[in-house]
N, C-alpha and C positions, 0 to 999 in steps of 0.2 A: 504494500500500500504506500502511496506517496506520503512522504514525511509531512509536507505542508497540510495535506488534507487530514492527516492523523491528528494534527494539533487542533484543528477545528472540531473534529469528532470528540476529542478529549474535552474540549470546552463545552460542547453540547451535552455530553454525558454528565459531567459534573453539575452543570446548570439544571438539568432535568432532575437529578437526584436531590439537589438543594430545594427545588420547587416542591417536590413531593414531600420532603421532610418538613418544609414550612407549613404545608397544609395539614399533615397528619401527626407530626411530632416536633412542634416548633422549639421545644426545649433542646433539641439536638442540632439545631441550625448552626450553632457556634462551631461545630465540628465540620460542617459541610461548606460553609461560605469561603473559608480560606483556600480550599482546593480549587474553587472556581477562579479566584484571583491568580493563584499559581498557574493554572492552565492558561490564563490570559497572558501571563508573563512568558510562558513557553511559546505560545502562539506568536507573540510579538518578536521574540528572539529568533524564531525559525523563519518567519515570513518577512520581516523588515529588511530592506536593502541597506538602509542607513540607520544603525541602532544608536540610541541615546540612553545612557545610564539613568538619566533623569526620569525616563518613563518607568523603568524598573523600580526606582526609588519611590515614585508615586504609588505604585502597586503595593510596595511594602508598607507605606503609610496607610493605605486603605485596609490592608489585612489587620494591622494593629488597631485601627479605628473600629473595624467590624467586631473584633474580639472584645474591646473595651465597651463598645456600645451594647453588645449582647450580654455582657457580664453584669453591668450596672450603669444604665444611662445617666441617671441623676447623680450617682456617686462619682462618676467619671466625667461629669458635664464640662468642667473647666479644661481638663486635659484633652478631652475629645474635641472641643471647639478650637483649641490651640492647634491640634494636629490637623483638623480639617482645614483650618486657615492656611497652614503650611502646605497642605495638599493642593488647594486652589491656587495659592501663590506659585507653587512649583509648576502647575499646569499653565498658568499665565506666562511664565518664563519659557516653558517649552513651546508655547504657541507664538512666541515672539518671532521665531524664524518664519512662520507662516505669514505673520503680519508684515514682515519685510518683503515677502513675495507680493502680497496684495497691495502693500504700501498704504500708510495712513495719510489721508488728505482731509483737510477741514470740510471740504464740500461733500465728502463721503461720510463723515461723522455726523454732520448736521443734515440728515435726510429724514423725511417724514416717517419712513418705515422704521428706522432705527430709533428715532426719538419716541415714537408712539409705543414701540415694543418695550423700551427701557422704562418708560413712564408706567406702563401697566405692570411690568415685573416689579418695579420699585414700590408701587402701591400695594401689590400682593405681599411682598416681603415685609413692608411696614405693618400691614394689617396683622399678619401672622405673629410678628415680633411683639406687637402691642397685646395680643391675646395671651402669649406665653410668658411675658415679662414678670407678671405677679408670681410665677412659679420659680423664677430664677433671679431674684433681686440681687443676689450676691455675685452674680456673674454677668452683669450687664455689659461690661467692657469687652469681654471675650466674645459675647454674642454679637455686639456691634462690629467688632473686627472681622468676624466670620462673615457677616452679612455684606460688609464692604468688599472683601476679597471675592466672595461668591458672585456679587453683582458685577464686579469687573470681569470675572471669568465669563459670565453669561454674555456680557456686552462684547467681549473680544470674539467669542464664538459666533455670535450673530453678525458681527461686523464682517468676519471672514466669510461667512455663509452668503451674506447679501452682496459681497463684492467679489465673488468668485464665479467663474463660468464653468467650473468642472464639477462633476458628480461627487467627487470625494468630499466636498464641503458639506454635503447633505448629512454625512455621518456625524460631523461636528454639531450640526444643528439638532439632530436627533438626540445625541448625547447630552447636550446642554438642556434640552427640554425635559429629558428623563430626570436629570439631576434636580432641576427646578421642582418638578412634581414630587420627587422623593423627599427632598428637604422639607417641603411644606407639609406633606402628609405625615412624615415622621414626627415633626414637631407637634402637630395637632394630636396625633395618636398617643404620644408619650406624655404630653403635658396638658392636654385640653379635653379630648374626648377619645375613648377607646372603642374601636370596632374590630371584630375578628378578621374582617377582610383586608384591613390596612396592611398587616405584615406581608400578606401574599402580594398585594399590589406593589409595595415597596421593594420586595425581593425581585420581582419580575423587572421592574424599572431600573433597579440598581444594576442588575446583570446586563440589561440592554444598554444602559448608559455607559458602563465600563467597556463593554464590547465595542460599541460604536466609537468611543473615544480612542481605544487602541487601534481600531480599524483605520481611523483617520491618521494616526501617527504612522501606521504601516504604509499608507498610500499617499501621504501628503507631498511626496516628491512630484505627484501629478498635478498639484495645485497650480492654477493659473488665474491671474486677475481678469476681470471682465472688461477691462478697458485696453484696447489694443494699442493706445498711444504709449503705454509703458514700454513697448518694445521699440 
């Protein structure tokens, strides 16, 4: 069997097992999520033409975050948000190479699509933060820092997507959208209202988000700006 295809099969298998465990034995999820991230690391190392250690470091950060989150979300709240902030900051740095390809221009930043998208996202993040703040009064600063880096990460992803004419940027847009929904649902589920279906939704979206982000990093050498004048 082709090695590259095998890495995808490994990811699909670990993801399917994790989803089944999330539905029927959620207490065991802590043992199944790390292998999914590890399989993504293997997928990246085998399939990427130009490897970057920062991508692997980001996956290591996510494994640590997943374990801490599943062990005790509130007890590890401060450390978790610091690590997540580092994760999004690292991804912003990793995306800088793609931004240089697309090129940052004022006329492209101040566009109706991007402004409306970021205003809506900002409003949603503000609303969620307002709802959960009474539960985490002692950790307001780390929450604000996380929201800032996350909002910048989302903005960078959408900017690249809106200003690229290649299909590869769709992966980045899907990943950013998945992370946005996951963070909102997770915060509401853990601190505001609990529903049995939420862990299943977040697990599916977490896996999809991580997969499409890694897919983007594998294929980003194909990225091209949508303005021919750059050439």
